[in-house]
C-alpha positions in Angstrom: 49.3 29.3 -35.3 47.7 25.9 -34.3 49.5 23.1 -32.8 48.1 19.7 -32.4 50.0 16.9 -30.4 51.0 14.1 -33.1 50.9 10.6 -31.5 53.4 9.2 -34.5 55.8 12.0 -33.6 54.9 12.7 -29.5 55.0 16.2 -29.9 52.8 19.4 -30.8 53.8 20.0 -34.2 52.3 23.4 -36.5 49.7 21.8 -38.1 49.0 22.4 -41.7 47.3 20.0 -44.9 49.6 18.3 -46.5 48.0 19.8 -49.3 47.1 23.5 -49.8 44.7 24.6 -47.0 41.8 21.9 -47.6 42.0 19.4 -45.1 41.2 15.5 -45.1 40.2 13.7 -41.8 38.8 10.8 -40.6 38.1 9.7 -37.3 37.0 5.9 -36.5 33.2 5.5 -36.1 31.2 2.7 -33.6 30.6 -0.6 -34.1 26.0 -0.1 -34.8 25.6 -3.6 -32.4 24.3 -1.3 -29.1 23.0 2.3 -28.1 26.4 4.4 -28.2 27.3 5.6 -24.3 29.3 9.1 -23.0 32.4 7.9 -23.5 31.1 8.0 -27.8 30.0 10.9 -26.4 33.6 12.3 -25.5 35.3 11.2 -28.2 32.5 12.6 -31.4 32.3 16.4 -29.0 36.2 16.4 -28.8 36.2 15.5 -32.6 33.6 18.1 -33.8 35.5 20.9 -31.8 38.5 19.8 -33.6 36.4 20.3 -37.0 34.2 23.0 -35.5 37.6 24.8 -35.0 39.5 24.0 -38.2 36.6 25.9 -40.7 36.6 29.0 -38.1 40.4 29.2 -38.9 39.2 29.1 -42.6 40.3 26.0 -43.2 37.2 24.0 -45.4 37.6 20.5 -44.0 36.1 17.0 -45.4 35.5 15.3 -42.2 34.7 11.4 -42.8 33.8 9.1 -40.2 33.1 5.3 -40.9 30.2 3.0 -39.8 31.2 -0.6 -39.1 27.7 -2.3 -39.6 28.9 -6.3 -40.1 31.5 -7.4 -36.8 30.9 -10.5 -35.0 29.0 -8.3 -32.2 26.3 -7.8 -34.8 25.9 -10.8 -35.7 25.5 -12.0 -32.0 23.2 -8.5 -31.4 21.0 -10.5 -33.7 21.0 -13.9 -33.5 20.2 -13.6 -29.3 17.4 -11.2 -30.9 16.2 -13.7 -33.7 16.4 -10.7 -36.3 18.6 -9.8 -39.2 21.9 -8.9 -38.3 20.7 -5.8 -41.4 18.0 -5.0 -39.7 19.9 -4.7 -36.0 22.5 -2.7 -37.6 20.2 -0.4 -39.2 18.7 0.3 -36.3 21.5 0.9 -34.1 22.8 3.3 -36.6 20.2 5.1 -37.0 20.1 5.9 -33.5 23.5 6.6 -33.1 22.9 9.2 -35.9 19.9 10.6 -33.8 22.9 11.1 -30.8 24.9 13.0 -32.3 21.9 15.3 -33.8 21.3 15.9 -30.0 24.9 16.4 -28.5 24.6 19.2 -31.1 27.4 17.2 -33.4 26.7 17.9 -37.1 30.6 18.6 -38.2 30.3 15.0 -40.2 29.9 15.3 -43.7 29.8 11.9 -44.5 29.2 8.7 -42.6 30.2 5.3 -44.5 28.9 2.0 -43.9 31.7 -0.9 -44.1 29.1 -2.6 -46.5 29.0 -0.1 -49.7 33.0 -0.7 -49.8 32.6 -4.4 -50.0 34.7 -4.2 -53.6 36.8 -1.5 -52.0 37.7 -4.2 -49.3 37.9 -6.9 -51.8 40.7 -5.1 -54.1 42.8 -3.6 -51.1 43.1 -7.4 -49.9 44.2 -8.8 -53.7 46.7 -6.0 -53.8 48.0 -7.1 -50.2 48.4 -10.9 -51.7 49.6 -9.8 -54.5 52.4 -8.0 -52.9 53.2 -11.2 -51.1 51.9 -9.0 -47.5 49.2 -11.0 -46.9 48.5 -15.0 -46.9 45.6 -17.4 -46.9 44.5 -20.0 -44.0 42.1 -22.4 -46.2 39.1 -22.5 -43.8 39.7 -19.6 -42.2 40.4 -16.3 -44.2 43.4 -14.2 -45.4 45.5 -12.6 -42.9 48.4 -9.7 -42.6 51.9 -10.8 -42.2 53.2 -8.9 -39.4 56.9 -10.4 -40.2 56.7 -8.5 -43.5 55.6 -4.7 -42.1 58.7 -3.4 -39.6 57.2 -0.3 -39.2 54.1 -2.5 -37.0 54.1 -0.6 -34.0 55.3 2.4 -34.4 52.7 4.5 -33.4 51.7 2.7 -29.8 55.6 2.3 -30.1 55.0 -1.1 -29.1 56.2 -4.8 -30.3 54.0 -7.2 -32.4 55.2 -10.1 -30.1 53.0 -9.2 -26.8 50.8 -11.5 -25.5 48.0 -9.1 -24.9 48.3 -8.1 -28.9 47.5 -11.3 -30.0 44.2 -10.7 -31.2 41.4 -8.6 -31.8 37.9 -9.2 -33.0 38.4 -12.0 -35.7 41.8 -12.4 -35.6 42.1 -15.7 -33.1 43.2 -18.6 -35.6 45.7 -21.2 -33.9 46.7 -21.4 -37.9 48.6 -17.5 -38.0 52.0 -17.3 -38.8 52.7 -14.5 -36.3 50.5 -15.2 -33.1 49.5 -10.6 -33.8 48.4 -11.2 -37.5 45.8 -10.0 -38.5 42.2 -10.8 -40.1 41.9 -8.9 -43.7 38.9 -11.0 -44.9 37.1 -14.3 -43.3 35.9 -16.7 -45.5 32.4 -17.9 -45.4 30.5 -19.6 -42.8 27.3 -21.0 -42.2 24.7 -18.5 -41.1 26.9 -15.9 -41.1 26.3 -13.3 -44.1 28.5 -13.5 -47.0 30.1 -11.1 -50.0 31.1 -13.3 -53.4 34.3 -12.2 -54.2 37.5 -13.2 -56.4 39.3 -13.9 -53.0 36.6 -16.2 -52.4 33.3 -15.7 -50.5 33.4 -13.8 -47.5 33.3 -11.3 -45.4 35.8 -7.9 -43.9 37.9 -8.3 -41.1 37.1 -5.0 -39.0 40.8 -3.1 -39.8 40.5 -3.1 -43.5 37.9 -1.2 -43.8 38.8 1.9 -42.9 41.5 1.4 -44.6 39.6 0.5 -48.1 37.1 3.2 -46.9 39.6 6.1 -46.9 41.7 4.8 -49.7 38.8 5.6 -52.2 37.3 8.8 -50.2 40.4 10.0 -49.8 43.3 8.8 -51.4 46.7 6.1 -49.3 47.3 9.5 -47.9 45.2 12.0 -46.0 46.0 14.9 -43.2 44.6 14.1 -39.9 43.1 10.6 -38.1 41.4 11.0 -34.6 39.6 8.6 -32.4 39.4 7.1 -28.8 43.1 6.2 -27.1 42.0 2.4 -26.8 42.2 2.1 -30.6 45.8 2.6 -30.8 47.0 -0.8 -30.9 45.9 -3.3 -32.6 43.0 -1.0 -34.5 45.6 2.2 -35.4 48.5 0.6 -36.1 47.2 -2.2 -38.2 45.3 0.5 -40.3 48.7 2.2 -40.9 50.5 -1.5 -41.6 47.2 -1.7 -44.7 47.6 1.3 -45.8 51.4 1.7 -46.2 52.0 -1.9 -47.2 49.1 -1.5 -49.7 50.4 1.9 -51.8 53.9 2.1 -50.3 53.4 6.0 -49.3 54.2 7.1 -46.0 52.6 8.2 -43.4 49.3 7.4 -43.7 47.7 9.9 -42.3 50.2 13.7 -41.4 48.8 13.7 -37.8 47.2 11.3 -35.4 44.9 13.0 -32.1 43.7 10.4 -29.5 41.3 11.1 -27.1 41.4 10.2 -23.6 39.3 7.4 -21.9 36.2 8.9 -19.3 36.0 6.2 -16.8 32.7 6.0 -14.4 33.3 6.1 -11.1 36.8 5.1 -11.6 36.5 2.2 -13.7 36.0 1.6 -17.2 32.4 1.2 -18.2 30.6 -1.9 -18.1 27.3 -3.1 -18.4 28.4 -5.6 -15.5 29.5 -3.3 -13.8 26.3 -1.3 -13.5 28.5 1.7 -14.5 27.3 2.2 -18.5 25.2 5.2 -19.4 24.2 5.6 -22.1 24.2 9.3 -24.2 20.1 8.8 -24.0 20.7 8.3 -20.4 22.4 11.4 -19.6 20.3 13.5 -21.9 17.1 12.6 -20.0 19.1 14.1 -16.4 21.0 16.8 -18.2 21.4 19.5 -21.2 23.3 18.2 -24.3 25.4 21.8 -24.2 25.6 20.7 -20.0 27.5 18.0 -21.0 29.8 19.4 -24.1 30.8 22.2 -20.9 31.9 18.5 -18.9 33.5 17.5 -22.0 35.6 20.6 -22.6 36.5 21.3 -19.2 39.1 18.7 -19.0 42.0 18.8 -22.2 40.7 15.6 -24.8 43.8 14.3 -24.1 43.5 13.6 -20.2 41.7 10.8 -18.4 38.6 11.7 -17.2 36.3 10.6 -14.3 32.7 10.7 -15.0 30.4 11.1 -11.7 27.0 13.3 -10.7 28.8 15.4 -8.8 31.2 16.6 -11.2 28.2 16.8 -14.1 26.2 19.1 -12.2 29.3 21.7 -11.7 29.7 21.3 -15.4 25.4 22.1 -15.6 25.9 25.0 -12.7 29.3 26.6 -15.3 27.2 25.8 -18.3 24.2 27.7 -16.4 26.2 31.0 -15.9 27.3 30.9 -19.4 24.3 30.6 -20.4 22.5 33.1 -18.0 25.7 36.0 -18.9 24.7 35.7 -22.9 20.9 36.1 -22.5 22.1 39.7 -20.9 24.2 40.3 -22.6 22.3 39.8 -25.9 24.3 37.2 -27.4 20.6 35.5 -29.1 20.7 39.0 -31.6 24.6 38.3 -32.7 24.7 37.6 -36.5 28.1 37.4 -37.0 31.8 37.3 -34.5 33.9 39.9 -33.6 35.5 42.3 -35.8 38.8 43.8 -35.6 37.6 47.2 -35.4 35.1 46.2 -32.5 38.3 44.4 -30.7 40.2 47.1 -31.2 37.4 50.0 -29.3 37.1 46.8 -26.9 37.5 47.4 -23.1 40.6 45.7 -22.2 38.9 42.6 -20.3 37.5 41.8 -23.5 40.6 42.0 -25.1 42.4 40.1 -22.6 39.6 37.4 -23.1 40.0 36.9 -26.6 44.0 36.8 -26.6 43.7 33.6 -23.7 40.5 31.6 -25.4 42.6 31.8 -29.2 46.0 31.2 -27.6 44.4 28.0 -25.6 42.6 26.8 -29.1 46.0 27.0 -30.8 47.4 25.0 -28.0 46.7 21.5 -28.6 42.4 22.3 -28.4 43.5 23.6 -24.4 39.7 23.6 -24.1 39.8 23.8 -20.1 42.7 27.1 -20.4 39.6 28.2 -22.9 36.7 28.4 -20.9 38.9 30.0 -18.2 38.9 32.8 -20.4 34.9 33.4 -21.0 34.6 32.4 -16.9 37.2 35.2 -16.8 35.4 37.6 -18.9 31.9 37.1 -17.6 33.5 37.3 -13.9 34.5 41.0 -14.4 32.1 42.0 -16.9 28.9 40.8 -14.5 28.7 43.5 -12.5 29.2 46.2 -15.1 26.5 44.4 -17.0 24.1 43.7 -14.0 24.0 47.6 -13.3 23.6 48.9 -16.9 27.6 50.5 -17.1 28.3 49.3 -19.9 28.1 50.8 -23.5 25.8 49.0 -26.4 28.7 49.0 -27.9 30.7 47.0 -25.2 27.5 45.0 -25.4 27.9 44.6 -28.5 31.4 43.2 -28.8 30.8 41.3 -25.9 28.2 39.7 -27.8 30.2 38.7 -31.2 33.0 37.1 -28.8 30.4 34.4 -27.4 28.8 33.9 -30.6 32.4 33.0 -32.3 33.0 31.0 -29.1 29.5 29.3 -29.7 30.6 28.5 -32.7 33.6 27.1 -31.8 32.5 25.1 -29.0 28.5 24.4 -29.2 27.7 25.1 -26.0 24.5 28.1 -26.0 21.7 26.7 -27.3 20.1 26.1 -30.0 18.3 29.1 -31.3 14.3 28.6 -30.9 11.9 29.9 -29.0 12.0 29.2 -24.9 9.5 27.5 -23.2 6.6 29.7 -22.0 6.6 30.2 -18.2 3.0 30.0 -17.0 0.9 32.5 -16.4 0.3 31.6 -12.9 4.4 31.8 -12.5 4.7 34.9 -13.9 1.8 36.4 -11.7 3.3 35.1 -8.6 7.0 36.7 -9.5 5.6 39.8 -10.0 3.4 39.4 -6.3 6.7 38.6 -5.3 8.7 41.7 -6.4 6.1 44.3 -5.4 6.5 42.9 -2.2 9.9 43.1 -1.7 9.8 46.9 -2.9 7.8 47.2 0.1 10.4 45.4 2.4 8.0 42.7 3.2 10.8 40.1 2.7 9.6 37.6 4.8 6.0 37.3 2.6 8.5 37.5 -1.0 10.0 34.6 0.6 7.3 32.5 1.1 6.5 33.4 -2.3 9.4 31.9 -3.3 9.5 28.6 -1.8 6.1 28.5 -4.0 7.5 29.6 -7.1 10.2 26.5 -6.7 7.6 24.0 -5.7 6.3 24.5 -9.1 9.9 23.8 -10.7 10.9 27.3 -11.5 13.6 28.7 -10.0 13.7 32.7 -9.2 17.3 34.8 -9.4 17.2 38.8 -8.5 19.3 41.0 -9.9 19.5 45.4 -10.0 17.1 45.1 -13.3 14.8 42.7 -11.4 14.2 38.9 -10.8 14.6 36.2 -13.6 13.0 33.3 -13.9 14.5 29.8 -14.8 13.5 26.4 -14.9 14.7 24.7 -11.8 16.4 21.6 -11.7 19.2 20.2 -14.0 17.2 17.0 -14.9 15.1 19.2 -17.6 15.5 17.8 -21.1 17.3 19.5 -23.8 17.4 17.1 -26.8 17.3 19.2 -29.6 15.3 18.2 -33.0 17.2 16.8 -36.3 20.5 14.3 -36.5 23.7 15.3 -38.0 24.3 17.0 -41.4 26.7 14.3 -42.6 24.9 11.9 -45.7 26.4 8.1 -45.3 28.8 8.1 -48.2 28.0 5.3 -51.4 31.3 4.6 -53.4 31.2 5.8 -57.2 31.0 3.0 -59.5 34.4 2.0 -61.0 35.9 3.9 -63.5 
């Protein structure tokens, strides 16, 4: 029974969809004006695992993510580069989608650009105007009147009158009725992109795009809304206000999940601070799956601090899983563990299986889930090394790890492994002969030579194994997320 901590109610609740067993899940996407950073990476890995786990639990998921492809930041970047806003947005959209693919995130079904939903945005603003909840400021834009929505602040447990809540992105008009009122539609200005509309030529505000997109695809209510912790206020609060005020149905989303902050060297990332790390920079040094282990080693709601030492520890932990999986034969597994296999499995495997799924059901407690996997590895490693475990046990363990990887995505993508150079193989074979002859000094010299050439040699009861030396070999898989860009259907 899966329980999720619901930000809306501030408690763990049993998760189940509003209707049937199909889950409609929306996660806030990026504003595409720059390369995505590792904070984005953490958030999207977390919700990738959430979607994977729901599907593993036989709940069909429709996973939707927006892409903010028009914003003040995009316009400013385009002006700086002397390019059109659209070319800048499309370039960084492509790099974002590629970065997601490199991180093994392929669970998103649809990516929806804000500018593909201009008619829906205008229609929602029109409805808010008709209901008397929005108002015009001539020469400026259309704003949401917070005094007309008493529930504002419920998600964040805050009020609309705090000084730091006064503005957000393009909401800084001095002529607003209330200091926290936010912009729904910005009237056109010279040199800025604009769309003709019955509400006046202009462009959408930041918050309205998400509710227009989700209403078009999901309707006024859906199951799960996710995003980073810093979006709770005012962005997610504004989404609730827009959707519920326009369509008079509540709650907009039944469950709200928020990922904690990822800091670098104890502080929030910033280019001026010199601690800004893009996903691409990360993947130049570390395997993508090792970063997933790093992310999943902390609970998704907890803050986590990134530094090279912690990443090295995560990479070392990941290598332990990969090494054990290789020896147990996970790559040959074609399906997950069956009830029959589990019934006849060793106590160690049954314990790990129970602990893993108990942790996942408890608000996606991935640190405990990983601990269950490492506990299994620790108990079974000696018997695997000495070939004391049976073939049936190997198959059952491999099938369980197949399930673990289906959910967590921490094993390398299937495909040919990097070929080991013939000279390295020859040196390793020569070293094995020296060890059997007990000529250990000469064998150690060969080990050093092999390491200098970029390979690490590990000794085991069944012979030595060669691995790439160090953690700085890029492991960037090809491909992009499977999700397609959503386009609005024509009105009926």
